[in-house]
C-alpha positions as CSV (number, residue, x, y, z in Angstrom):
1,X,26.3,9.8,-29.4
2,X,24.1,10.0,-33.0
3,X,25.7,11.4,-35.9
4,X,22.3,13.1,-36.8
5,X,23.0,16.1,-35.0
6,X,21.4,19.2,-36.5
7,X,23.7,20.9,-39.0
8,X,24.9,24.5,-37.6
9,X,23.5,27.0,-39.6
10,X,21.6,30.1,-39.2
11,X,18.5,29.4,-41.2
12,X,16.9,26.2,-43.1
13,X,13.7,26.4,-45.2
14,X,11.3,25.7,-42.3
15,X,12.7,28.7,-40.5
16,X,11.7,30.7,-43.6
17,X,8.2,29.2,-43.9
18,X,7.8,30.0,-40.4
19,X,8.7,33.6,-41.0
20,X,6.1,34.0,-43.8
21,X,3.8,32.5,-41.5
22,X,4.2,35.4,-39.3
23,X,3.9,37.9,-42.3
24,X,0.4,36.4,-42.8
25,X,-0.5,36.7,-39.0
26,X,1.2,39.8,-38.0
27,X,0.1,42.6,-40.9
28,X,-3.4,43.5,-41.6
29,X,-2.9,45.0,-44.8
30,X,-3.2,42.5,-47.9
31,X,-1.3,44.7,-50.2
32,X,1.6,44.5,-47.7
33,X,1.3,40.5,-47.3
34,X,1.5,40.3,-51.2
35,X,4.4,42.7,-51.3
36,X,6.5,40.5,-49.1
37,X,5.3,37.3,-50.8
38,X,6.5,38.9,-54.1
39,X,9.9,40.1,-52.4
40,X,10.5,36.4,-51.3
41,X,9.5,34.5,-54.5
42,X,12.1,37.1,-56.1
43,X,15.0,36.4,-53.8
44,X,14.4,32.6,-54.0
45,X,14.4,33.0,-58.1
46,X,17.8,35.0,-58.0
47,X,19.2,32.1,-55.9
48,X,19.9,34.5,-52.7
49,X,21.2,32.4,-49.6
50,X,18.6,31.4,-46.8
51,X,20.3,33.7,-44.8
52,X,19.6,36.7,-47.0
53,X,16.4,35.9,-47.6
54,X,15.4,35.6,-43.7
55,X,17.6,38.6,-43.0
56,X,16.0,41.0,-45.7
57,X,12.6,39.5,-45.3
58,X,12.3,39.9,-41.6
59,X,13.6,43.7,-41.7
60,X,10.9,44.2,-44.5
61,X,8.4,43.0,-42.3
62,X,9.5,44.9,-39.2
63,X,9.4,47.9,-41.5
64,X,5.6,47.2,-42.9
65,X,4.7,46.8,-39.3
66,X,6.2,50.1,-38.3
67,X,4.1,51.6,-41.2
68,X,0.8,49.9,-40.0
69,X,1.5,51.0,-36.4
70,X,1.0,54.5,-37.8
71,X,-2.1,53.8,-39.1
72,X,-1.2,54.1,-42.5
73,X,-0.5,52.2,-45.8
74,X,2.7,51.7,-47.8
75,X,1.1,54.5,-50.4
76,X,0.5,56.9,-47.7
77,X,4.2,56.5,-46.0
78,X,6.2,59.9,-46.1
79,X,10.0,60.2,-46.5
80,X,10.4,61.7,-43.2
81,X,8.6,59.0,-41.5
82,X,10.7,56.3,-43.4
83,X,13.8,58.4,-42.1
84,X,12.3,58.5,-38.5
85,X,12.1,54.9,-38.4
86,X,15.9,54.1,-39.6
87,X,16.9,56.4,-36.9
88,X,15.6,53.7,-34.7
89,X,17.7,50.9,-36.2
90,X,21.0,51.2,-34.4
91,X,24.5,51.5,-35.9
92,X,25.0,53.0,-39.5
93,X,26.0,49.6,-41.1
94,X,22.8,48.0,-39.6
95,X,20.8,51.1,-41.0
96,X,22.2,50.4,-44.6
97,X,21.2,47.1,-44.4
98,X,17.4,47.9,-43.5
99,X,17.6,50.4,-46.5
100,X,18.8,47.8,-48.7
101,X,15.8,45.6,-48.0
102,X,13.4,48.2,-48.0
103,X,14.8,49.6,-51.6
104,X,14.9,46.2,-53.1
105,X,11.5,45.7,-51.8
106,X,10.3,48.5,-53.4
107,X,12.0,47.7,-56.9
108,X,10.3,44.2,-56.7
109,X,6.6,45.9,-56.3
110,X,7.5,48.8,-58.5
111,X,4.5,47.6,-61.2
112,X,2.1,47.4,-58.3
113,X,3.3,50.4,-55.9
114,X,5.0,52.8,-58.1
115,X,4.8,56.0,-55.6
116,X,6.7,54.2,-53.1
117,X,9.4,52.7,-55.8
118,X,9.7,56.5,-56.2
119,X,10.0,57.3,-52.7
120,X,12.4,54.5,-52.0
121,X,14.8,55.9,-54.1
122,X,15.3,59.0,-52.2
123,X,16.1,57.1,-49.0
124,X,19.5,58.3,-47.7
125,X,22.3,56.0,-46.7
126,X,24.0,57.4,-43.7
127,X,27.4,58.6,-43.9
128,X,30.0,56.4,-42.2
129,X,33.7,57.2,-41.6
130,X,36.0,54.5,-43.3
131,X,38.4,53.3,-40.9
132,X,40.9,50.5,-41.0
133,X,39.5,47.8,-38.2
134,X,42.4,47.0,-35.6
135,X,43.7,43.7,-35.6
136,X,45.3,41.8,-33.0
137,X,48.9,41.2,-32.8
138,X,50.4,38.0,-34.3
139,X,51.9,37.1,-31.0
140,X,48.6,37.8,-29.0
141,X,47.1,35.2,-31.2
142,X,50.0,32.7,-30.7
143,X,49.5,33.3,-27.1
144,X,45.9,32.8,-27.3
145,X,46.0,29.4,-29.1
146,X,48.9,27.9,-26.7
147,X,46.6,28.7,-23.8
148,X,43.6,27.4,-24.9
149,X,42.3,23.8,-24.1
150,X,41.3,21.4,-26.6
151,X,39.1,21.1,-28.4
152,X,39.3,25.1,-28.6
153,X,42.9,25.0,-29.2
154,X,42.7,22.9,-32.5
155,X,39.5,25.1,-33.4
156,X,41.4,28.5,-32.9
157,X,44.7,26.9,-34.7
158,X,42.4,26.2,-37.8
159,X,40.8,29.5,-37.7
160,X,44.1,31.4,-38.0
161,X,46.4,29.3,-40.0
162,X,43.2,28.3,-42.4
163,X,41.7,31.6,-42.3
164,X,38.3,30.1,-41.9
165,X,35.0,32.0,-41.1
166,X,33.6,31.0,-37.7
167,X,30.9,28.8,-38.7
168,X,33.3,26.8,-41.5
169,X,35.2,25.6,-38.8
170,X,32.5,24.4,-36.5
171,X,30.7,23.0,-39.6
172,X,33.7,20.5,-40.1
173,X,33.2,16.8,-40.3
174,X,36.1,14.3,-39.2
175,X,36.2,13.1,-42.7
176,X,37.0,16.7,-44.2
177,X,40.7,16.3,-42.6
178,X,43.4,14.7,-44.6
179,X,46.6,13.8,-43.8
180,X,49.3,15.7,-46.1
181,X,53.1,15.1,-46.5
182,X,53.9,18.3,-44.5
183,X,50.8,18.5,-42.1
184,X,47.0,18.5,-43.3
185,X,44.5,19.4,-45.9
186,X,41.0,20.3,-44.6
187,X,38.2,20.3,-47.1
188,X,35.7,23.4,-46.3
189,X,32.4,21.9,-47.9
190,X,29.9,24.2,-46.3
191,X,30.8,27.8,-46.9
192,X,28.8,31.0,-47.7
193,X,31.5,31.5,-50.4
194,X,33.2,29.0,-52.3
195,X,34.1,25.5,-51.2
196,X,37.6,25.0,-51.0
197,X,40.7,23.3,-49.6
198,X,42.9,25.0,-46.6
199,X,46.4,23.9,-45.4
200,X,47.6,23.3,-41.9
201,X,51.4,23.4,-41.4
202,X,52.6,25.3,-38.6
203,X,49.9,24.2,-35.9
204,X,49.5,20.8,-37.3
205,X,50.5,19.4,-33.9
206,X,48.0,20.9,-32.4
207,X,45.4,19.1,-34.9
208,X,47.0,16.1,-34.8
209,X,46.7,16.0,-30.8
210,X,42.9,16.4,-31.3
211,X,42.4,14.1,-34.0
212,X,44.3,11.3,-31.8
213,X,41.6,12.1,-28.7
214,X,38.7,12.3,-31.1
215,X,35.7,10.2,-29.5
216,X,34.7,7.9,-32.7
217,X,37.0,9.0,-35.6
218,X,33.9,8.3,-37.8
219,X,34.2,10.3,-41.1
220,X,30.5,11.8,-40.4
221,X,31.0,12.7,-36.9
222,X,31.5,16.5,-36.1
223,X,35.0,17.4,-36.1
224,X,34.7,19.5,-33.0
225,X,32.5,18.9,-30.0
226,X,31.7,20.0,-26.4
227,X,32.2,18.1,-23.4
228,X,28.6,16.8,-23.9
229,X,29.2,15.6,-27.2
230,X,27.3,18.0,-28.9
231,X,28.9,20.5,-32.1
232,X,30.1,23.6,-30.5
233,X,27.8,26.6,-31.0
234,X,29.3,29.6,-32.6
235,X,28.2,31.9,-29.5
236,X,30.1,29.4,-27.0
237,X,33.3,29.7,-29.3
238,X,33.2,33.7,-29.1
239,X,32.4,33.6,-25.4
240,X,35.5,31.2,-24.6
241,X,38.0,33.4,-26.7
242,X,36.8,36.6,-25.1
243,X,37.1,34.9,-21.7
244,X,40.5,33.3,-22.3
245,X,41.7,36.9,-23.8
246,X,40.5,38.4,-20.5
247,X,42.4,36.2,-18.5
248,X,45.6,36.6,-20.4
249,X,45.4,40.2,-20.2
250,X,45.0,40.7,-24.2
251,X,42.3,42.8,-25.4
252,X,39.4,40.8,-26.0
253,X,37.4,43.2,-28.4
254,X,40.4,42.4,-30.9
255,X,40.4,38.7,-30.5
256,X,37.4,37.3,-32.3
257,X,36.9,34.4,-34.8
258,X,36.4,36.9,-37.7
259,X,39.4,38.7,-36.9
260,X,41.9,36.0,-37.1
261,X,40.5,35.5,-40.7
262,X,41.4,39.2,-41.2
263,X,44.5,39.0,-39.7
264,X,45.6,35.8,-41.7
265,X,44.6,37.7,-45.0
266,X,46.5,40.9,-44.3
267,X,49.7,38.7,-43.3
268,X,49.8,36.7,-46.5
269,X,48.8,39.6,-48.7
270,X,51.6,41.4,-47.2
271,X,54.2,38.8,-47.7
272,X,53.8,38.9,-51.3
273,X,54.0,35.3,-51.8
274,X,50.7,34.5,-53.3
275,X,48.9,36.1,-56.0
276,X,45.6,37.8,-55.6
277,X,44.1,34.7,-57.7
278,X,45.4,32.5,-55.0
279,X,44.3,34.5,-52.3
280,X,41.1,34.3,-53.9
281,X,41.2,30.7,-54.1
282,X,42.4,30.2,-50.8
283,X,40.1,32.3,-49.0
284,X,37.0,31.4,-51.1
285,X,36.3,34.8,-52.4
286,X,34.2,35.1,-55.7
287,X,35.9,38.3,-56.8
288,X,38.8,40.4,-56.2
289,X,36.9,43.1,-54.2
290,X,36.9,41.1,-50.9
291,X,40.7,41.8,-51.3
292,X,40.4,45.2,-50.5
293,X,37.7,44.5,-47.7
294,X,40.0,41.7,-45.8
295,X,43.6,42.9,-46.4
296,X,44.5,46.0,-44.4
297,X,47.5,48.0,-45.9
298,X,48.4,50.8,-44.0
299,X,50.5,53.9,-45.4
300,X,53.7,52.4,-44.1
301,X,53.2,49.5,-46.5
302,X,52.7,52.0,-49.3
303,X,55.7,54.1,-48.4
304,X,58.1,50.9,-48.3
305,X,56.9,49.9,-52.0
306,X,57.3,53.5,-53.0
307,X,61.3,53.1,-51.8
308,X,61.5,49.6,-53.6
309,X,60.0,51.1,-56.9
310,X,63.0,54.1,-56.8
311,X,65.4,51.6,-55.9
312,X,66.0,53.4,-52.4
313,X,67.4,50.8,-50.0
314,X,65.5,49.9,-46.8
315,X,66.4,48.3,-44.0
316,X,67.5,44.7,-44.9
317,X,65.0,42.3,-43.7
318,X,66.4,39.7,-41.5
319,X,66.4,36.1,-42.9
320,X,64.5,33.5,-41.1
321,X,66.6,30.7,-39.7
322,X,65.7,27.6,-40.4
323,X,66.2,24.0,-38.5
324,X,66.0,20.5,-39.5
325,X,63.8,18.0,-37.4
326,X,66.1,15.6,-36.1
327,X,63.3,12.7,-36.5
328,X,62.2,13.2,-40.2
329,X,64.4,15.6,-41.8
330,X,62.1,18.4,-42.7
331,X,63.5,21.8,-42.6
332,X,61.1,24.3,-40.7
333,X,61.4,27.9,-39.5
334,X,63.5,28.1,-35.8
335,X,60.6,29.9,-34.1
336,X,58.4,26.7,-34.6
337,X,58.1,24.4,-31.8
338,X,56.7,21.6,-33.3
339,X,57.5,19.4,-36.5
340,X,54.1,19.7,-38.6
341,X,55.3,16.2,-40.4
342,X,55.9,13.8,-37.2
343,X,54.8,16.2,-34.6
344,X,58.4,16.0,-32.4
345,X,58.9,18.8,-30.2
346,X,61.9,21.2,-31.9
347,X,62.4,23.5,-28.9
348,X,63.3,23.3,-25.2
349,X,60.0,25.1,-24.3
350,X,58.1,22.6,-26.4
351,X,59.7,19.6,-25.1
352,X,59.0,20.8,-21.5
353,X,55.1,21.4,-22.2
354,X,54.9,18.2,-23.9
355,X,56.6,16.5,-20.6
356,X,54.2,18.8,-18.5
357,X,51.1,17.3,-20.6
358,X,52.1,13.8,-19.9
359,X,52.5,14.3,-16.3
360,X,49.1,16.0,-16.0
361,X,47.6,13.0,-17.6
362,X,49.3,10.5,-15.4
363,X,48.3,12.5,-12.2
364,X,44.7,12.8,-13.5
365,X,44.8,8.7,-13.8
366,X,46.7,8.4,-10.6
367,X,43.9,10.3,-8.9
368,X,41.3,8.2,-10.8
369,X,42.4,5.1,-9.5
370,X,42.6,6.1,-6.0
371,X,39.2,7.3,-6.1
372,X,38.2,3.8,-7.8
373,X,40.2,1.9,-4.9
374,X,38.4,3.9,-2.1
375,X,34.9,3.0,-4.0
376,X,35.9,-0.5,-3.9
377,X,36.6,-0.9,-0.4
378,X,33.3,0.9,0.7
379,X,31.5,-1.6,-1.8
380,X,33.3,-4.5,-3.5
381,X,30.1,-5.1,-5.7
382,X,31.6,-1.8,-7.6
383,X,34.4,-3.5,-9.3
384,X,31.6,-6.1,-11.0
385,X,29.3,-3.2,-12.2
386,X,32.2,-1.6,-13.6
387,X,33.2,-4.7,-15.8
388,X,29.5,-5.1,-16.7
389,X,29.5,-1.6,-17.8
390,X,32.8,-2.0,-19.6
391,X,32.0,-5.3,-21.6
392,X,28.3,-4.5,-21.9
393,X,27.2,-7.8,-19.8
394,X,23.9,-7.2,-17.9
395,X,23.9,-7.4,-14.2
396,X,22.3,-10.3,-12.8
397,X,20.4,-10.5,-9.2
398,X,22.4,-11.7,-6.4
399,X,22.3,-15.8,-6.4
400,X,21.3,-16.1,-9.8
401,X,24.4,-17.0,-11.1
402,X,25.0,-20.1,-8.4
403,X,21.4,-21.4,-9.2
404,X,22.2,-21.6,-12.6
405,X,25.7,-23.2,-12.2
406,X,23.9,-25.6,-9.7
407,X,21.3,-26.4,-12.3
408,X,23.9,-27.2,-15.0
């Protein structure tokens, strides 16, 4: 399959232009069209991402269509009518996004529509109760990874240990993965924030297994692809995780791609082994504000820190036992099932799993050979066609080869 596959991204310049075409087609009032064109030029000049430009422009378009459906212009709309429209927009977080789109549009057009600009200032944001989002248990994530099939097993491992966003993982190319002395480095070049490098150590054996069975090993080829050879779609990954979680008796609402990033950030922050600057570098955050968003600290964590502050002894944490890989000599936590450096199984469970996987491959090969033998018995020419397919030879019509030999 060609590597010229459309890059996985939400919006491109062509989709923005298509949206502007809709603006000119669907809006009847010239002033409204000009407002959105100014809004687009402003966002482009401010270097907004294509996703942000599309989303805000589309929401502003929907709002102006509502204004025209009332038989009014933007100068005639009332605050109550704006609030009525926002009540139809769904969840509070979505309503906030609509308000932001409308307010910025009003600000950009303040010189031309001063009344609307003043009106937009009084649009009230909905009140939302701040709650810590629920995170899955690390053991549930481990269970999900271990029961997934390739390439989803490798995707989940990279999402979790690397703290990647869903589209960052699915945008990876084979050449973005680099062998490291204790696992793998992965270069995140396509990102909504900062390009960066992440490290895969604990689950290096899972990534290694996928790299060994990769179809082309071409640096420009997609790292992850489906059975049809196409890049995996974000929706397909989310659906696979949900179905697998249900089958394993886990909570599917907690086991979605972005929650793995939340969980990883929280674990690393609580471990106190990385500074805030190191966290920002690892997760691609531009400001430290994102640490507050992603790192979920509870009152139990605060209580533990207060005890330490006053020198009050807490229950001592058990030191994690280490083991030495008998193959390469690397020291790893005893709970790890595989050595990240050489891939050797380190526990009885992992050894049994590896043997079981090899037996499955042998069984499938045996079944395939039996099927092939049956087909050859039915039609001996199958073997000729198979060899032609394998070595790229063209199949000659019956008798043509004999005539050529006689002529020679």
